[in-house]
KEKE-3310 file (N, C-alpha, C; in steps of 0.2 Angstrom, whole numbers, plus 5000, padded with zeros to 4 digits):
npx = (4343:4335:4318:4305:4289:4277:4262:4245:4230:4220:4227:4240:4251:4256:4259:4270:4278:4282:4289:4299:4306:4311:4321:4328:4329:4322:4318:4318:4316:4307:4290:4273:4257:4242:4228:4211:4207:4200:4208:4217:4220:4213:4216:4220:4225:4236:4244:4247:4254:4266:4271:4273:4284:4295:4309:4316:4329:4328:4325:4310:4303:4289:4279:4265:4250:4241:4240:4232:4223:4214:4223:4235:4231:4228:4241:4248:4242:4246:4260:4262:4272:4283:4300:4308:4301:4296:4286:4282:4271:4261:4269:4282:4289:4304:4307:4305:4314:4326:4326:4325:4336:4346:4360:4364:4361:4345:4338:4329:4334:4339:4327:4320:4328:4327:4313:4312:4320:4312:4301:4308:4311:4299:4292:4286:4284:4290:4281:4286:4287:4298:4313:4325:4337:4337:4347:4349:4338:4337:4342)
npy = (5035:5044:5047:5056:5057:5066:5064:5069:5071:5084:5101:5098:5093:5103:5113:5106:5105:5119:5121:5111:5116:5127:5123:5113:5118:5120:5106:5095:5082:5079:5077:5083:5080:5086:5079:5078:5092:5106:5112:5103:5089:5073:5061:5048:5049:5058:5050:5039:5046:5049:5036:5031:5039:5034:5025:5008:5009:5019:5024:5025:5035:5036:5047:5046:5053:5047:5031:5018:5027:5034:5039:5033:5020:5019:5022:5012:5000:5003:5003:4990:4975:4982:4982:4993:5003:5012:5015:5027:5029:5041:5052:5064:5080:5080:5067:5067:5077:5072:5061:5066:5074:5065:5058:5046:5030:5024:5012:4998:4996:5009:5016:5009:5014:5028:5029:5024:5033:5044:5040:5040:5053:5060:5069:5074:5090:5097:5108:5116:5129:5142:5146:5158:5151:5143:5140:5134:5129:5115:5107)
npz = (4998:5011:5013:5019:5027:5035:5042:5046:5055:5051:5054:5060:5054:5046:5056:5062:5051:5050:5062:5060:5049:5054:5063:5055:5042:5025:5017:5004:5004:5014:5016:5018:5025:5028:5033:5028:5027:5020:5011:5006:4994:4991:5003:5000:4987:4990:4998:4989:4980:4987:4991:4978:4975:4981:4979:4976:4981:4991:5008:5017:5029:5039:5048:5058:5066:5075:5081:5073:5069:5054:5045:5048:5046:5032:5026:5031:5025:5012:5013:5017:5017:5011:5013:5014:5021:5035:5049:5060:5073:5083:5084:5090:5092:5095:5091:5078:5073:5077:5069:5055:5054:5055:5047:5042:5034:5037:5048:5055:5068:5071:5071:5081:5092:5092:5094:5107:5114:5112:5121:5133:5135:5137:5148:5165:5170:5185:5195:5207:5219:5215:5223:5230:5230:5219:5206:5194:5182:5177:5187)
capx = (4341:4330:4313:4301:4282:4273:4255:4241:4223:4219:4233:4245:4257:4258:4263:4276:4282:4284:4294:4305:4310:4315:4327:4332:4329:4318:4321:4314:4315:4301:4283:4269:4250:4237:4222:4204:4206:4197:4213:4221:4217:4211:4221:4223:4230:4242:4248:4249:4260:4272:4273:4276:4290:4300:4312:4318:4335:4327:4321:4304:4301:4283:4276:4258:4249:4237:4241:4225:4218:4213:4229:4239:4228:4229:4248:4250:4240:4250:4267:4263:4277:4289:4305:4312:4297:4296:4281:4282:4265:4261:4276:4283:4294:4311:4308:4305:4320:4332:4326:4326:4343:4351:4363:4366:4355:4340:4336:4325:4338:4339:4320:4318:4332:4324:4306:4314:4322:4306:4298:4311:4311:4292:4293:4281:4288:4288:4280:4287:4288:4305:4316:4331:4342:4337:4352:4349:4331:4337:4345)
capy = (5042:5044:5051:5057:5059:5068:5064:5070:5073:5092:5105:5097:5092:5110:5115:5102:5108:5126:5120:5107:5120:5132:5119:5110:5121:5117:5099:5092:5075:5079:5078:5084:5079:5088:5076:5080:5099:5109:5115:5097:5084:5067:5058:5042:5051:5060:5044:5035:5050:5048:5029:5030:5043:5031:5020:5003:5011:5024:5022:5029:5035:5039:5048:5047:5056:5042:5024:5015:5032:5033:5041:5027:5014:5020:5022:5005:4996:5005:5001:4983:4971:4985:4982:4999:5008:5012:5020:5029:5032:5044:5056:5070:5084:5077:5061:5069:5081:5067:5057:5070:5077:5059:5058:5039:5025:5023:5005:4996:4997:5016:5018:5007:5018:5035:5029:5023:5040:5048:5038:5042:5061:5062:5071:5079:5096:5098:5115:5118:5136:5144:5150:5161:5146:5140:5143:5131:5126:5108:5104)
capz = (5001:5016:5012:5025:5027:5041:5040:5052:5054:5052:5052:5064:5050:5044:5061:5062:5045:5052:5067:5057:5045:5059:5066:5050:5036:5021:5015:4999:5006:5018:5013:5024:5023:5033:5030:5029:5027:5014:5006:5003:4990:4994:5007:4996:4982:4992:5000:4983:4977:4991:4990:4972:4974:4985:4974:4980:4985:4996:5014:5018:5036:5039:5054:5058:5072:5079:5080:5072:5065:5047:5041:5050:5043:5025:5024:5033:5020:5006:5014:5019:5013:5008:5018:5015:5024:5042:5051:5068:5075:5089:5084:5094:5088:5096:5087:5071:5072:5077:5063:5049:5055:5055:5040:5039:5032:5043:5048:5060:5074:5072:5072:5088:5096:5092:5097:5114:5116:5113:5127:5139:5135:5139:5156:5168:5173:5192:5196:5214:5219:5214:5228:5228:5230:5213:5202:5187:5181:5176:5193)
cpx = (4335:4325:4308:4294:4279:4266:4250:4234:4223:4226:4239:4252:4260:4262:4269:4281:4286:4290:4300:4309:4313:4321:4331:4332:4324:4321:4316:4312:4310:4295:4279:4262:4246:4230:4216:4203:4204:4202:4217:4217:4216:4217:4224:4227:4236:4247:4251:4255:4266:4275:4276:4283:4296:4303:4314:4325:4334:4324:4316:4303:4295:4281:4269:4256:4245:4238:4233:4220:4218:4219:4234:4237:4229:4236:4250:4248:4244:4257:4268:4268:4283:4294:4309:4307:4297:4290:4281:4275:4265:4267:4276:4289:4302:4312:4309:4312:4326:4332:4328:4333:4348:4354:4365:4360:4351:4338:4332:4328:4338:4332:4318:4322:4328:4317:4307:4316:4316:4302:4301:4311:4304:4292:4287:4286:4285:4287:4281:4289:4296:4307:4323:4337:4342:4341:4350:4342:4332:4340:4340)
cpy = (5041:5049:5051:5059:5060:5069:5065:5071:5081:5095:5103:5096:5098:5113:5112:5104:5114:5125:5116:5111:5125:5129:5116:5113:5117:5111:5096:5085:5074:5081:5079:5083:5081:5085:5079:5088:5101:5110:5109:5093:5078:5063:5052:5044:5054:5055:5040:5039:5049:5041:5028:5034:5039:5025:5014:5004:5016:5020:5027:5029:5039:5040:5050:5049:5051:5035:5021:5020:5031:5034:5035:5021:5014:5019:5015:5000:4997:5002:4994:4979:4975:4986:4988:5005:5007:5017:5020:5032:5035:5049:5061:5074:5082:5071:5062:5072:5076:5063:5060:5073:5071:5059:5051:5036:5023:5015:5004:4997:5005:5018:5016:5012:5025:5034:5028:5030:5044:5047:5041:5050:5064:5063:5075:5084:5097:5106:5117:5125:5137:5148:5154:5157:5142:5143:5140:5127:5118:5104:5100)
cpz = (5006:5014:5018:5024:5034:5039:5046:5050:5055:5051:5056:5060:5047:5050:5062:5057:5047:5057:5064:5053:5049:5061:5060:5043:5031:5018:5010:5000:5011:5015:5019:5021:5029:5030:5032:5031:5020:5009:5003:4999:4994:4997:5003:4991:4984:4995:4995:4980:4981:4990:4984:4971:4977:4980:4979:4984:4990:5002:5016:5026:5036:5046:5054:5065:5077:5077:5079:5069:5058:5043:5042:5046:5036:5023:5026:5028:5014:5007:5016:5014:5010:5014:5019:5018:5031:5044:5058:5069:5082:5090:5089:5090:5089:5092:5080:5069:5072:5071:5056:5049:5054:5047:5037:5036:5038:5042:5054:5067:5076:5074:5079:5093:5097:5095:5105:5117:5117:5119:5133:5140:5136:5146:5158:5172:5180:5193:5203:5213:5219:5221:5226:5227:5223:5208:5195:5187:5180:5182:5197)
residu = (MET:ASN:LYS:PHE:LEU:ILE:ALA:SER:HIS:GLY:GLU:LEU:ALA:LYS:GLY:ILE:GLN:SER:THR:VAL:GLU:LEU:PHE:ALA:GLY:LYS:ASN:ASN:ALA:ILE:SER:TYR:ILE:SER:ALA:TYR:THR:ALA:ALA:ASP:GLU:ASP:LEU:SER:ILE:GLN:LEU:THR:ASN:PHE:VAL:SER:SER:VAL:SER:ALA:SER:ASP:THR:ALA:ILE:ILE:PHE:THR:ASP:LEU:TYR:GLY:GLY:SER:VAL:ASN:GLN:LYS:ILE:THR:VAL:MET:ALA:ALA:GLY:LYS:THR:ASN:PHE:HIS:ILE:ILE:SER:GLY:PHE:ASN:LEU:PRO:VAL:ILE:LEU:GLU:THR:VAL:LEU:TYR:THR:GLY:LYS:ILE:ASN:THR:ASP:PHE:ILE:ASN:CYS:VAL:VAL:GLU:LYS:GLY:ARG:GLN:ASN:LEU:LYS:VAL:VAL:ASP:LEU:GLN:PRO:ALA:THR:ASP:ASP:ASP:VAL:ASP:PHE:PHE:ASP)
# end
């Protein structure tokens, strides 16, 4: 079974949760941690609880907001040496959605592919003035 964790500094993970549930519905395989907020318990306890919920037959995919940030550092230490764990840092919504909606067994090749797609889909929108000839926004 694929198990997912979305962990961030502050409330970002809760915002991602709202949007993921809008597109994908509520999914008990997805956990969310908003670190360092008054309402949440200790980050180390939350991460330990997630790690201990992942069995050897599961695949854990963990999204963290900042590479090298404290959330990323702590989960990296806890996941070290676990071959069924994957961490994607610097996540964005399309990468998360593609990953959580994938129904197959997730492996390193899939992770590398989805991260590359995330890079390719990061775009600067050209804000040229519209004309009457503009029929399609994406042309």
